[in-house]
PDB file of N, CA, C and O in Angstrom, chain B, residues numbered from 101:
ATOM      1  N   MET B 101     -60.480  72.278  50.179  1.00  0.00           N
ATOM      2  CA  MET B 101     -59.851  71.023  49.892  1.00  0.00           C
ATOM      3  C   MET B 101     -60.931  69.959  49.749  1.00  0.00           C
ATOM      4  O   MET B 101     -61.906  69.966  50.501  1.00  0.00           O
ATOM      5  N   LYS B 102     -60.772  69.042  48.795  1.00  0.00           N
ATOM      6  CA  LYS B 102     -61.759  68.005  48.535  1.00  0.00           C
ATOM      7  C   LYS B 102     -61.139  66.637  48.808  1.00  0.00           C
ATOM      8  O   LYS B 102     -60.048  66.340  48.321  1.00  0.00           O
ATOM      9  N   LEU B 103     -61.830  65.805  49.584  1.00  0.00           N
ATOM     10  CA  LEU B 103     -61.370  64.453  49.876  1.00  0.00           C
ATOM     11  C   LEU B 103     -61.984  63.490  48.865  1.00  0.00           C
ATOM     12  O   LEU B 103     -63.203  63.461  48.691  1.00  0.00           O
ATOM     13  N   ILE B 104     -61.144  62.704  48.203  1.00  0.00           N
ATOM     14  CA  ILE B 104     -61.611  61.712  47.242  1.00  0.00           C
ATOM     15  C   ILE B 104     -61.111  60.351  47.711  1.00  0.00           C
ATOM     16  O   ILE B 104     -59.927  60.046  47.562  1.00  0.00           O
ATOM     17  N   PRO B 105     -61.995  59.526  48.276  1.00  0.00           N
ATOM     18  CA  PRO B 105     -61.571  58.223  48.787  1.00  0.00           C
ATOM     19  C   PRO B 105     -61.253  57.245  47.665  1.00  0.00           C
ATOM     20  O   PRO B 105     -61.732  57.398  46.541  1.00  0.00           O
ATOM     21  N   LEU B 106     -60.452  56.251  47.973  1.00  0.00           N
ATOM     22  CA  LEU B 106     -60.075  55.237  47.001  1.00  0.00           C
ATOM     23  C   LEU B 106     -60.832  53.941  47.257  1.00  0.00           C
ATOM     24  O   LEU B 106     -61.249  53.663  48.381  1.00  0.00           O
ATOM     25  N   PHE B 107     -61.002  53.155  46.201  1.00  0.00           N
ATOM     26  CA  PHE B 107     -61.601  51.824  46.250  1.00  0.00           C
ATOM     27  C   PHE B 107     -62.959  51.812  46.955  1.00  0.00           C
ATOM     28  O   PHE B 107     -63.885  52.494  46.515  1.00  0.00           O
ATOM     29  N   ASP B 108     -63.092  51.041  48.049  1.00  0.00           N
ATOM     30  CA  ASP B 108     -64.395  50.898  48.720  1.00  0.00           C
ATOM     31  C   ASP B 108     -64.514  51.791  49.948  1.00  0.00           C
ATOM     32  O   ASP B 108     -65.293  51.497  50.854  1.00  0.00           O
ATOM     33  N   ARG B 109     -63.764  52.859  49.985  1.00  0.00           N
ATOM     34  CA  ARG B 109     -63.782  53.773  51.130  1.00  0.00           C
ATOM     35  C   ARG B 109     -64.852  54.854  50.934  1.00  0.00           C
ATOM     36  O   ARG B 109     -65.207  55.216  49.812  1.00  0.00           O
ATOM     37  N   VAL B 110     -65.353  55.355  52.079  1.00  0.00           N
ATOM     38  CA  VAL B 110     -66.380  56.383  52.088  1.00  0.00           C
ATOM     39  C   VAL B 110     -65.969  57.447  53.102  1.00  0.00           C
ATOM     40  O   VAL B 110     -65.587  57.118  54.226  1.00  0.00           O
ATOM     41  N   VAL B 111     -66.045  58.713  52.716  1.00  0.00           N
ATOM     42  CA  VAL B 111     -65.764  59.813  53.643  1.00  0.00           C
ATOM     43  C   VAL B 111     -67.103  60.278  54.210  1.00  0.00           C
ATOM     44  O   VAL B 111     -68.025  60.622  53.470  1.00  0.00           O
ATOM     45  N   VAL B 112     -67.187  60.280  55.556  1.00  0.00           N
ATOM     46  CA  VAL B 112     -68.411  60.714  56.216  1.00  0.00           C
ATOM     47  C   VAL B 112     -68.097  61.801  57.229  1.00  0.00           C
ATOM     48  O   VAL B 112     -66.959  61.938  57.678  1.00  0.00           O
ATOM     49  N   GLN B 113     -69.098  62.560  57.576  1.00  0.00           N
ATOM     50  CA  GLN B 113     -68.976  63.582  58.614  1.00  0.00           C
ATOM     51  C   GLN B 113     -70.093  63.312  59.603  1.00  0.00           C
ATOM     52  O   GLN B 113     -71.272  63.335  59.248  1.00  0.00           O
ATOM     53  N   HIS B 114     -69.709  63.054  60.862  1.00  0.00           N
ATOM     54  CA  HIS B 114     -70.730  62.665  61.825  1.00  0.00           C
ATOM     55  C   HIS B 114     -71.658  63.829  62.139  1.00  0.00           C
ATOM     56  O   HIS B 114     -71.285  65.001  62.094  1.00  0.00           O
ATOM     57  N   ILE B 115     -72.873  63.443  62.455  1.00  0.00           N
ATOM     58  CA  ILE B 115     -73.908  64.406  62.806  1.00  0.00           C
ATOM     59  C   ILE B 115     -73.778  64.671  64.292  1.00  0.00           C
ATOM     60  O   ILE B 115     -73.666  63.736  65.086  1.00  0.00           O
ATOM     61  N   GLU B 116     -73.791  65.939  64.673  1.00  0.00           N
ATOM     62  CA  GLU B 116     -73.587  66.319  66.073  1.00  0.00           C
ATOM     63  C   GLU B 116     -74.583  65.647  67.002  1.00  0.00           C
ATOM     64  O   GLU B 116     -75.779  65.593  66.717  1.00  0.00           O
ATOM     65  N   ALA B 117     -74.073  65.136  68.119  1.00  0.00           N
ATOM     66  CA  ALA B 117     -74.911  64.501  69.130  1.00  0.00           C
ATOM     67  C   ALA B 117     -75.629  65.571  69.937  1.00  0.00           C
ATOM     68  O   ALA B 117     -75.167  66.707  70.047  1.00  0.00           O
ATOM     69  N   HIS B 118     -76.760  65.187  70.496  1.00  0.00           N
ATOM     70  CA  HIS B 118     -77.502  66.116  71.344  1.00  0.00           C
ATOM     71  C   HIS B 118     -76.733  66.342  72.636  1.00  0.00           C
ATOM     72  O   HIS B 118     -76.193  65.398  73.213  1.00  0.00           O
ATOM     73  N   GLU B 119     -76.682  67.568  73.086  1.00  0.00           N
ATOM     74  CA  GLU B 119     -75.961  67.899  74.305  1.00  0.00           C
ATOM     75  C   GLU B 119     -76.839  67.809  75.543  1.00  0.00           C
ATOM     76  O   GLU B 119     -76.349  67.961  76.662  1.00  0.00           O
ATOM     77  N   THR B 120     -78.132  67.562  75.357  1.00  0.00           N
ATOM     78  CA  THR B 120     -79.031  67.416  76.494  1.00  0.00           C
ATOM     79  C   THR B 120     -79.806  66.111  76.344  1.00  0.00           C
ATOM     80  O   THR B 120     -80.020  65.621  75.235  1.00  0.00           O
ATOM     81  N   THR B 121     -80.218  65.561  77.477  1.00  0.00           N
ATOM     82  CA  THR B 121     -81.039  64.352  77.456  1.00  0.00           C
ATOM     83  C   THR B 121     -82.486  64.741  77.197  1.00  0.00           C
ATOM     84  O   THR B 121     -82.821  65.924  77.149  1.00  0.00           O
ATOM     85  N   ALA B 122     -83.332  63.750  77.032  1.00  0.00           N
ATOM     86  CA  ALA B 122     -84.753  64.013  76.790  1.00  0.00           C
ATOM     87  C   ALA B 122     -85.390  64.745  77.969  1.00  0.00           C
ATOM     88  O   ALA B 122     -86.355  65.488  77.794  1.00  0.00           O
ATOM     89  N   SER B 123     -84.848  64.535  79.171  1.00  0.00           N
ATOM     90  CA  SER B 123     -85.408  65.206  80.351  1.00  0.00           C
ATOM     91  C   SER B 123     -84.782  66.576  80.600  1.00  0.00           C
ATOM     92  O   SER B 123     -85.136  67.239  81.575  1.00  0.00           O
ATOM     93  N   GLY B 124     -83.852  67.020  79.732  1.00  0.00           N
ATOM     94  CA  GLY B 124     -83.288  68.354  79.835  1.00  0.00           C
ATOM     95  C   GLY B 124     -81.961  68.455  80.564  1.00  0.00           C
ATOM     96  O   GLY B 124     -81.472  69.562  80.792  1.00  0.00           O
ATOM     97  N   ILE B 125     -81.366  67.329  80.936  1.00  0.00           N
ATOM     98  CA  ILE B 125     -80.064  67.350  81.618  1.00  0.00           C
ATOM     99  C   ILE B 125     -78.973  67.624  80.594  1.00  0.00           C
ATOM    100  O   ILE B 125     -78.909  66.958  79.561  1.00  0.00           O
ATOM    101  N   ILE B 126     -78.117  68.597  80.873  1.00  0.00           N
ATOM    102  CA  ILE B 126     -77.023  68.950  79.965  1.00  0.00           C
ATOM    103  C   ILE B 126     -75.851  68.014  80.223  1.00  0.00           C
ATOM    104  O   ILE B 126     -75.395  67.865  81.357  1.00  0.00           O
ATOM    105  N   LEU B 127     -75.364  67.379  79.143  1.00  0.00           N
ATOM    106  CA  LEU B 127     -74.253  66.436  79.257  1.00  0.00           C
ATOM    107  C   LEU B 127     -72.934  67.118  78.927  1.00  0.00           C
ATOM    108  O   LEU B 127     -72.859  67.828  77.924  1.00  0.00           O
ATOM    109  N   PRO B 128     -71.885  66.930  79.734  1.00  0.00           N
ATOM    110  CA  PRO B 128     -70.574  67.442  79.371  1.00  0.00           C
ATOM    111  C   PRO B 128     -70.021  66.635  78.204  1.00  0.00           C
ATOM    112  O   PRO B 128     -70.455  65.507  77.969  1.00  0.00           O
ATOM    113  N   GLY B 129     -69.081  67.197  77.481  1.00  0.00           N
ATOM    114  CA  GLY B 129     -68.514  66.544  76.302  1.00  0.00           C
ATOM    115  C   GLY B 129     -67.987  65.152  76.576  1.00  0.00           C
ATOM    116  O   GLY B 129     -68.103  64.271  75.725  1.00  0.00           O
ATOM    117  N   SER B 130     -67.403  64.933  77.763  1.00  0.00           N
ATOM    118  CA  SER B 130     -66.834  63.624  78.072  1.00  0.00           C
ATOM    119  C   SER B 130     -67.904  62.570  78.300  1.00  0.00           C
ATOM    120  O   SER B 130     -67.611  61.380  78.183  1.00  0.00           O
ATOM    121  N   ALA B 131     -69.131  62.956  78.621  1.00  0.00           N
ATOM    122  CA  ALA B 131     -70.204  62.003  78.891  1.00  0.00           C
ATOM    123  C   ALA B 131     -71.005  61.661  77.644  1.00  0.00           C
ATOM    124  O   ALA B 131     -71.803  60.724  77.656  1.00  0.00           O
ATOM    125  N   GLN B 132     -70.799  62.413  76.570  1.00  0.00           N
ATOM    126  CA  GLN B 132     -71.564  62.163  75.356  1.00  0.00           C
ATOM    127  C   GLN B 132     -70.992  60.975  74.605  1.00  0.00           C
ATOM    128  O   GLN B 132     -69.775  60.807  74.530  1.00  0.00           O
ATOM    129  N   GLU B 133     -71.871  60.151  74.049  1.00  0.00           N
ATOM    130  CA  GLU B 133     -71.424  59.026  73.245  1.00  0.00           C
ATOM    131  C   GLU B 133     -70.994  59.521  71.879  1.00  0.00           C
ATOM    132  O   GLU B 133     -71.513  60.511  71.364  1.00  0.00           O
ATOM    133  N   LYS B 134     -70.031  58.811  71.299  1.00  0.00           N
ATOM    134  CA  LYS B 134     -69.607  59.115  69.944  1.00  0.00           C
ATOM    135  C   LYS B 134     -70.783  58.823  69.015  1.00  0.00           C
ATOM    136  O   LYS B 134     -71.325  57.719  69.053  1.00  0.00           O
ATOM    137  N   PRO B 135     -71.190  59.780  68.184  1.00  0.00           N
ATOM    138  CA  PRO B 135     -72.326  59.542  67.300  1.00  0.00           C
ATOM    139  C   PRO B 135     -71.984  58.495  66.253  1.00  0.00           C
ATOM    140  O   PRO B 135     -70.849  58.422  65.783  1.00  0.00           O
ATOM    141  N   GLN B 136     -72.959  57.697  65.896  1.00  0.00           N
ATOM    142  CA  GLN B 136     -72.761  56.680  64.883  1.00  0.00           C
ATOM    143  C   GLN B 136     -73.583  56.978  63.639  1.00  0.00           C
ATOM    144  O   GLN B 136     -73.679  56.138  62.744  1.00  0.00           O
ATOM    145  N   MET B 137     -74.170  58.153  63.575  1.00  0.00           N
ATOM    146  CA  MET B 137     -74.926  58.571  62.408  1.00  0.00           C
ATOM    147  C   MET B 137     -74.109  59.642  61.696  1.00  0.00           C
ATOM    148  O   MET B 137     -73.569  60.549  62.329  1.00  0.00           O
ATOM    149  N   ALA B 138     -74.026  59.528  60.376  1.00  0.00           N
ATOM    150  CA  ALA B 138     -73.185  60.454  59.627  1.00  0.00           C
ATOM    151  C   ALA B 138     -73.785  60.746  58.263  1.00  0.00           C
ATOM    152  O   ALA B 138     -74.656  60.026  57.775  1.00  0.00           O
ATOM    153  N   THR B 139     -73.298  61.815  57.666  1.00  0.00           N
ATOM    154  CA  THR B 139     -73.658  62.177  56.301  1.00  0.00           C
ATOM    155  C   THR B 139     -72.492  61.797  55.397  1.00  0.00           C
ATOM    156  O   THR B 139     -71.338  62.093  55.707  1.00  0.00           O
ATOM    157  N   VAL B 140     -72.794  61.146  54.286  1.00  0.00           N
ATOM    158  CA  VAL B 140     -71.763  60.752  53.328  1.00  0.00           C
ATOM    159  C   VAL B 140     -71.317  62.001  52.570  1.00  0.00           C
ATOM    160  O   VAL B 140     -72.137  62.724  52.004  1.00  0.00           O
ATOM    161  N   ILE B 141     -70.003  62.243  52.570  1.00  0.00           N
ATOM    162  CA  ILE B 141     -69.427  63.398  51.882  1.00  0.00           C
ATOM    163  C   ILE B 141     -68.952  63.013  50.483  1.00  0.00           C
ATOM    164  O   ILE B 141     -69.269  63.696  49.509  1.00  0.00           O
ATOM    165  N   SER B 142     -68.195  61.923  50.383  1.00  0.00           N
ATOM    166  CA  SER B 142     -67.751  61.438  49.077  1.00  0.00           C
ATOM    167  C   SER B 142     -67.531  59.934  49.135  1.00  0.00           C
ATOM    168  O   SER B 142     -67.371  59.354  50.209  1.00  0.00           O
ATOM    169  N   VAL B 143     -67.527  59.306  47.947  1.00  0.00           N
ATOM    170  CA  VAL B 143     -67.497  57.849  47.841  1.00  0.00           C
ATOM    171  C   VAL B 143     -66.448  57.441  46.826  1.00  0.00           C
ATOM    172  O   VAL B 143     -66.297  58.081  45.785  1.00  0.00           O
ATOM    173  N   GLY B 144     -65.714  56.358  47.134  1.00  0.00           N
ATOM    174  CA  GLY B 144     -64.746  55.804  46.194  1.00  0.00           C
ATOM    175  C   GLY B 144     -65.460  55.142  45.018  1.00  0.00           C
ATOM    176  O   GLY B 144     -66.689  55.091  44.974  1.00  0.00           O
ATOM    177  N   GLU B 145     -64.681  54.640  44.075  1.00  0.00           N
ATOM    178  CA  GLU B 145     -65.257  54.055  42.862  1.00  0.00           C
ATOM    179  C   GLU B 145     -65.577  52.573  42.986  1.00  0.00           C
ATOM    180  O   GLU B 145     -66.177  52.002  42.075  1.00  0.00           O
ATOM    181  N   GLY B 146     -65.193  51.935  44.088  1.00  0.00           N
ATOM    182  CA  GLY B 146     -65.407  50.499  44.216  1.00  0.00           C
ATOM    183  C   GLY B 146     -64.342  49.757  43.435  1.00  0.00           C
ATOM    184  O   GLY B 146     -63.190  50.189  43.398  1.00  0.00           O
ATOM    185  N   GLY B 147     -64.705  48.654  42.812  1.00  0.00           N
ATOM    186  CA  GLY B 147     -63.754  47.875  42.034  1.00  0.00           C
ATOM    187  C   GLY B 147     -63.560  46.501  42.637  1.00  0.00           C
ATOM    188  O   GLY B 147     -64.389  46.035  43.419  1.00  0.00           O
ATOM    189  N   VAL B 148     -62.467  45.851  42.275  1.00  0.00           N
ATOM    190  CA  VAL B 148     -62.174  44.517  42.777  1.00  0.00           C
ATOM    191  C   VAL B 148     -61.343  44.652  44.052  1.00  0.00           C
ATOM    192  O   VAL B 148     -60.212  45.135  44.017  1.00  0.00           O
ATOM    193  N   ILE B 149     -61.913  44.224  45.172  1.00  0.00           N
ATOM    194  CA  ILE B 149     -61.269  44.287  46.474  1.00  0.00           C
ATOM    195  C   ILE B 149     -61.156  42.857  46.994  1.00  0.00           C
ATOM    196  O   ILE B 149     -62.167  42.171  47.139  1.00  0.00           O
ATOM    197  N   ASP B 150     -59.944  42.406  47.272  1.00  0.00           N
ATOM    198  CA  ASP B 150     -59.703  41.044  47.760  1.00  0.00           C
ATOM    199  C   ASP B 150     -60.350  39.993  46.854  1.00  0.00           C
ATOM    200  O   ASP B 150     -60.890  39.000  47.342  1.00  0.00           O
ATOM    201  N   GLY B 151     -60.297  40.208  45.554  1.00  0.00           N
ATOM    202  CA  GLY B 151     -60.828  39.252  44.591  1.00  0.00           C
ATOM    203  C   GLY B 151     -62.327  39.298  44.388  1.00  0.00           C
ATOM    204  O   GLY B 151     -62.872  38.483  43.643  1.00  0.00           O
ATOM    205  N   LYS B 152     -63.006  40.235  45.036  1.00  0.00           N
ATOM    206  CA  LYS B 152     -64.460  40.345  44.900  1.00  0.00           C
ATOM    207  C   LYS B 152     -64.823  41.703  44.326  1.00  0.00           C
ATOM    208  O   LYS B 152     -64.222  42.719  44.678  1.00  0.00           O
ATOM    209  N   GLU B 153     -65.812  41.714  43.437  1.00  0.00           N
ATOM    210  CA  GLU B 153     -66.298  42.965  42.858  1.00  0.00           C
ATOM    211  C   GLU B 153     -67.124  43.716  43.901  1.00  0.00           C
ATOM    212  O   GLU B 153     -68.078  43.168  44.452  1.00  0.00           O
ATOM    213  N   VAL B 154     -66.756  44.971  44.172  1.00  0.00           N
ATOM    214  CA  VAL B 154     -67.486  45.796  45.143  1.00  0.00           C
ATOM    215  C   VAL B 154     -68.174  46.924  44.393  1.00  0.00           C
ATOM    216  O   VAL B 154     -67.528  47.743  43.740  1.00  0.00           O
ATOM    217  N   LYS B 155     -69.507  46.953  44.499  1.00  0.00           N
ATOM    218  CA  LYS B 155     -70.304  48.019  43.887  1.00  0.00           C
ATOM    219  C   LYS B 155     -70.696  48.986  44.993  1.00  0.00           C
ATOM    220  O   LYS B 155     -71.197  48.560  46.033  1.00  0.00           O
ATOM    221  N   MET B 156     -70.480  50.259  44.791  1.00  0.00           N
ATOM    222  CA  MET B 156     -70.793  51.269  45.797  1.00  0.00           C
ATOM    223  C   MET B 156     -72.297  51.550  45.770  1.00  0.00           C
ATOM    224  O   MET B 156     -72.861  51.872  44.724  1.00  0.00           O
ATOM    225  N   ILE B 157     -72.937  51.422  46.945  1.00  0.00           N
ATOM    226  CA  ILE B 157     -74.383  51.606  47.018  1.00  0.00           C
ATOM    227  C   ILE B 157     -74.777  52.835  47.839  1.00  0.00           C
ATOM    228  O   ILE B 157     -75.962  53.139  47.972  1.00  0.00           O
ATOM    229  N   VAL B 158     -73.787  53.540  48.388  1.00  0.00           N
ATOM    230  CA  VAL B 158     -74.072  54.809  49.071  1.00  0.00           C
ATOM    231  C   VAL B 158     -73.617  55.953  48.177  1.00  0.00           C
ATOM    232  O   VAL B 158     -72.736  55.786  47.333  1.00  0.00           O
ATOM    233  N   HIS B 159     -74.219  57.100  48.370  1.00  0.00           N
ATOM    234  CA  HIS B 159     -73.930  58.259  47.530  1.00  0.00           C
ATOM    235  C   HIS B 159     -73.768  59.495  48.406  1.00  0.00           C
ATOM    236  O   HIS B 159     -74.308  59.536  49.511  1.00  0.00           O
ATOM    237  N   PRO B 160     -73.030  60.509  47.935  1.00  0.00           N
ATOM    238  CA  PRO B 160     -72.902  61.741  48.707  1.00  0.00           C
ATOM    239  C   PRO B 160     -74.280  62.299  49.074  1.00  0.00           C
ATOM    240  O   PRO B 160     -75.186  62.350  48.242  1.00  0.00           O
ATOM    241  N   GLY B 161     -74.418  62.713  50.324  1.00  0.00           N
ATOM    242  CA  GLY B 161     -75.683  63.250  50.818  1.00  0.00           C
ATOM    243  C   GLY B 161     -76.504  62.238  51.594  1.00  0.00           C
ATOM    244  O   GLY B 161     -77.407  62.624  52.336  1.00  0.00           O
ATOM    245  N   ASP B 162     -76.210  60.933  51.440  1.00  0.00           N
ATOM    246  CA  ASP B 162     -76.937  59.910  52.195  1.00  0.00           C
ATOM    247  C   ASP B 162     -76.616  60.037  53.675  1.00  0.00           C
ATOM    248  O   ASP B 162     -75.498  60.391  54.047  1.00  0.00           O
ATOM    249  N   MET B 163     -77.611  59.744  54.526  1.00  0.00           N
ATOM    250  CA  MET B 163     -77.375  59.631  55.966  1.00  0.00           C
ATOM    251  C   MET B 163     -77.237  58.150  56.271  1.00  0.00           C
ATOM    252  O   MET B 163     -78.045  57.341  55.815  1.00  0.00           O
ATOM    253  N   VAL B 164     -76.208  57.788  57.045  1.00  0.00           N
ATOM    254  CA  VAL B 164     -75.932  56.382  57.312  1.00  0.00           C
ATOM    255  C   VAL B 164     -75.635  56.149  58.795  1.00  0.00           C
ATOM    256  O   VAL B 164     -75.265  57.071  59.522  1.00  0.00           O
ATOM    257  N   LEU B 165     -75.805  54.900  59.225  1.00  0.00           N
ATOM    258  CA  LEU B 165     -75.358  54.437  60.526  1.00  0.00           C
ATOM    259  C   LEU B 165     -74.136  53.574  60.276  1.00  0.00           C
ATOM    260  O   LEU B 165     -74.137  52.752  59.360  1.00  0.00           O
ATOM    261  N   TYR B 166     -73.087  53.749  61.081  1.00  0.00           N
ATOM    262  CA  TYR B 166     -71.868  52.969  60.871  1.00  0.00           C
ATOM    263  C   TYR B 166     -71.416  52.326  62.174  1.00  0.00           C
ATOM    264  O   TYR B 166     -71.837  52.733  63.257  1.00  0.00           O
ATOM    265  N   SER B 167     -70.556  51.320  62.063  1.00  0.00           N
ATOM    266  CA  SER B 167     -70.050  50.592  63.226  1.00  0.00           C
ATOM    267  C   SER B 167     -69.351  51.537  64.185  1.00  0.00           C
ATOM    268  O   SER B 167     -68.707  52.498  63.763  1.00  0.00           O
ATOM    269  N   LYS B 168     -69.478  51.265  65.462  1.00  0.00           N
ATOM    270  CA  LYS B 168     -69.010  52.169  66.508  1.00  0.00           C
ATOM    271  C   LYS B 168     -67.514  52.494  66.425  1.00  0.00           C
ATOM    272  O   LYS B 168     -67.131  53.649  66.611  1.00  0.00           O
ATOM    273  N   TYR B 169     -66.679  51.517  66.156  1.00  0.00           N
ATOM    274  CA  TYR B 169     -65.236  51.752  66.152  1.00  0.00           C
ATOM    275  C   TYR B 169     -64.643  51.733  64.747  1.00  0.00           C
ATOM    276  O   TYR B 169     -63.450  51.481  64.580  1.00  0.00           O
ATOM    277  N   ALA B 170     -65.456  51.992  63.756  1.00  0.00           N
ATOM    278  CA  ALA B 170     -65.013  51.930  62.364  1.00  0.00           C
ATOM    279  C   ALA B 170     -64.245  53.180  61.958  1.00  0.00           C
ATOM    280  O   ALA B 170     -64.480  54.271  62.476  1.00  0.00           O
ATOM    281  N   GLY B 171     -63.334  52.997  61.029  1.00  0.00           N
ATOM    282  CA  GLY B 171     -62.703  54.105  60.334  1.00  0.00           C
ATOM    283  C   GLY B 171     -61.585  54.822  61.034  1.00  0.00           C
ATOM    284  O   GLY B 171     -61.195  54.498  62.156  1.00  0.00           O
ATOM    285  N   SER B 172     -61.081  55.819  60.323  1.00  0.00           N
ATOM    286  CA  SER B 172     -60.009  56.680  60.807  1.00  0.00           C
ATOM    287  C   SER B 172     -60.486  58.115  60.756  1.00  0.00           C
ATOM    288  O   SER B 172     -61.060  58.557  59.761  1.00  0.00           O
ATOM    289  N   GLU B 173     -60.243  58.844  61.842  1.00  0.00           N
ATOM    290  CA  GLU B 173     -60.703  60.227  61.921  1.00  0.00           C
ATOM    291  C   GLU B 173     -59.614  61.182  61.447  1.00  0.00           C
ATOM    292  O   GLU B 173     -58.431  60.989  61.729  1.00  0.00           O
ATOM    293  N   PHE B 174     -60.034  62.215  60.723  1.00  0.00           N
ATOM    294  CA  PHE B 174     -59.118  63.234  60.219  1.00  0.00           C
ATOM    295  C   PHE B 174     -59.736  64.605  60.416  1.00  0.00           C
ATOM    296  O   PHE B 174     -60.957  64.757  60.384  1.00  0.00           O
ATOM    297  N   LYS B 175     -58.891  65.599  60.620  1.00  0.00           N
ATOM    298  CA  LYS B 175     -59.349  66.982  60.714  1.00  0.00           C
ATOM    299  C   LYS B 175     -58.682  67.750  59.588  1.00  0.00           C
ATOM    300  O   LYS B 175     -57.456  67.853  59.536  1.00  0.00           O
ATOM    301  N   ILE B 176     -59.498  68.290  58.684  1.00  0.00           N
ATOM    302  CA  ILE B 176     -58.986  69.026  57.523  1.00  0.00           C
ATOM    303  C   ILE B 176     -59.743  70.337  57.431  1.00  0.00           C
ATOM    304  O   ILE B 176     -60.974  70.355  57.444  1.00  0.00           O
ATOM    305  N   ASP B 177     -59.006  71.433  57.338  1.00  0.00           N
ATOM    306  CA  ASP B 177     -59.591  72.778  57.252  1.00  0.00           C
ATOM    307  C   ASP B 177     -60.581  73.038  58.391  1.00  0.00           C
ATOM    308  O   ASP B 177     -61.607  73.688  58.187  1.00  0.00           O
ATOM    309  N   GLY B 178     -60.273  72.533  59.586  1.00  0.00           N
ATOM    310  CA  GLY B 178     -61.113  72.763  60.746  1.00  0.00           C
ATOM    311  C   GLY B 178     -62.344  71.873  60.831  1.00  0.00           C
ATOM    312  O   GLY B 178     -63.101  71.974  61.796  1.00  0.00           O
ATOM    313  N   GLU B 179     -62.561  71.015  59.860  1.00  0.00           N
ATOM    314  CA  GLU B 179     -63.709  70.100  59.849  1.00  0.00           C
ATOM    315  C   GLU B 179     -63.222  68.685  60.148  1.00  0.00           C
ATOM    316  O   GLU B 179     -62.142  68.289  59.711  1.00  0.00           O
ATOM    317  N   GLU B 180     -64.030  67.922  60.900  1.00  0.00           N
ATOM    318  CA  GLU B 180     -63.682  66.546  61.224  1.00  0.00           C
ATOM    319  C   GLU B 180     -64.380  65.582  60.270  1.00  0.00           C
ATOM    320  O   GLU B 180     -65.582  65.692  60.031  1.00  0.00           O
ATOM    321  N   TYR B 181     -63.612  64.637  59.727  1.00  0.00           N
ATOM    322  CA  TYR B 181     -64.128  63.633  58.806  1.00  0.00           C
ATOM    323  C   TYR B 181     -63.697  62.252  59.285  1.00  0.00           C
ATOM    324  O   TYR B 181     -62.723  62.112  60.026  1.00  0.00           O
ATOM    325  N   ILE B 182     -64.439  61.233  58.850  1.00  0.00           N
ATOM    326  CA  ILE B 182     -64.091  59.853  59.137  1.00  0.00           C
ATOM    327  C   ILE B 182     -64.066  59.118  57.802  1.00  0.00           C
ATOM    328  O   ILE B 182     -64.995  59.240  57.003  1.00  0.00           O
ATOM    329  N   VAL B 183     -63.003  58.356  57.563  1.00  0.00           N
ATOM    330  CA  VAL B 183     -62.905  57.544  56.361  1.00  0.00           C
ATOM    331  C   VAL B 183     -63.151  56.098  56.787  1.00  0.00           C
ATOM    332  O   VAL B 183     -62.407  55.543  57.595  1.00  0.00           O
ATOM    333  N   ILE B 184     -64.213  55.494  56.228  1.00  0.00           N
ATOM    334  CA  ILE B 184     -64.587  54.124  56.581  1.00  0.00           C
ATOM    335  C   ILE B 184     -64.740  53.288  55.320  1.00  0.00           C
ATOM    336  O   ILE B 184     -64.840  53.821  54.215  1.00  0.00           O
ATOM    337  N   ARG B 185     -64.756  51.987  55.495  1.00  0.00           N
ATOM    338  CA  ARG B 185     -65.067  51.082  54.384  1.00  0.00           C
ATOM    339  C   ARG B 185     -66.584  51.018  54.237  1.00  0.00           C
ATOM    340  O   ARG B 185     -67.320  51.169  55.212  1.00  0.00           O
ATOM    341  N   GLN B 186     -67.035  50.796  53.022  1.00  0.00           N
ATOM    342  CA  GLN B 186     -68.475  50.678  52.808  1.00  0.00           C
ATOM    343  C   GLN B 186     -69.051  49.532  53.643  1.00  0.00           C
ATOM    344  O   GLN B 186     -70.196  49.612  54.089  1.00  0.00           O
ATOM    345  N   SER B 187     -68.280  48.480  53.856  1.00  0.00           N
ATOM    346  CA  SER B 187     -68.774  47.334  54.635  1.00  0.00           C
ATOM    347  C   SER B 187     -68.992  47.669  56.107  1.00  0.00           C
ATOM    348  O   SER B 187     -69.658  46.912  56.813  1.00  0.00           O
ATOM    349  N   ASP B 188     -68.436  48.804  56.593  1.00  0.00           N
ATOM    350  CA  ASP B 188     -68.657  49.243  57.970  1.00  0.00           C
ATOM    351  C   ASP B 188     -69.961  50.030  58.118  1.00  0.00           C
ATOM    352  O   ASP B 188     -70.361  50.362  59.234  1.00  0.00           O
ATOM    353  N   ILE B 189     -70.617  50.327  57.008  1.00  0.00           N
ATOM    354  CA  ILE B 189     -71.899  51.020  57.056  1.00  0.00           C
ATOM    355  C   ILE B 189     -72.986  49.977  57.289  1.00  0.00           C
ATOM    356  O   ILE B 189     -73.114  49.008  56.541  1.00  0.00           O
ATOM    357  N   LEU B 190     -73.761  50.198  58.343  1.00  0.00           N
ATOM    358  CA  LEU B 190     -74.782  49.234  58.742  1.00  0.00           C
ATOM    359  C   LEU B 190     -76.123  49.468  58.060  1.00  0.00           C
ATOM    360  O   LEU B 190     -76.837  48.513  57.757  1.00  0.00           O
ATOM    361  N   ALA B 191     -76.474  50.735  57.815  1.00  0.00           N
ATOM    362  CA  ALA B 191     -77.773  51.030  57.227  1.00  0.00           C
ATOM    363  C   ALA B 191     -77.803  52.462  56.695  1.00  0.00           C
ATOM    364  O   ALA B 191     -77.052  53.326  57.147  1.00  0.00           O
ATOM    365  N   LYS B 192     -78.695  52.693  55.718  1.00  0.00           N
ATOM    366  CA  LYS B 192     -79.011  54.043  55.281  1.00  0.00           C
ATOM    367  C   LYS B 192     -80.168  54.534  56.131  1.00  0.00           C
ATOM    368  O   LYS B 192     -81.017  53.744  56.543  1.00  0.00           O
ATOM    369  N   VAL B 193     -80.208  55.833  56.395  1.00  0.00           N
ATOM    370  CA  VAL B 193     -81.299  56.421  57.171  1.00  0.00           C
ATOM    371  C   VAL B 193     -82.111  57.304  56.240  1.00  0.00           C
ATOM    372  O   VAL B 193     -81.578  58.225  55.620  1.00  0.00           O
ATOM    373  N   GLU B 194     -83.395  57.019  56.146  1.00  0.00           N
ATOM    374  CA  GLU B 194     -84.281  57.825  55.316  1.00  0.00           C
ATOM    375  C   GLU B 194     -85.293  58.523  56.205  1.00  0.00           C
ATOM    376  O   GLU B 194     -85.778  57.948  57.180  1.00  0.00           O
ATOM    377  N   LYS B 195     -85.607  59.754  55.868  1.00  0.00           N
ATOM    378  CA  LYS B 195     -86.606  60.516  56.641  1.00  0.00           C
ATOM    379  C   LYS B 195     -87.921  60.507  55.930  1.00  0.00           C
ATOM    380  O   LYS B 195     -88.890  61.091  56.415  1.00  0.00           O
TER     381      LYS B 195
END
């Protein structure tokens, strides 16, 4: 199944958080923070949103940081995805 977001929406899949600390302590799932780094899966076409032209500047495959409480989470075919607005993306991550 393929997710195709509308307007200024972006489908992302969060990157798994580390299960151990730098000192080697194993964290239980409830103690781990929700990751805020994700890979862009698909991007809407942009367009006129609330009277303003929105140009999409992220692309599938980009790694991004997004706002902590942004978006809506969905589980499709056993995979977890988050649909967020492009304006909730704080930065691109380059290696």
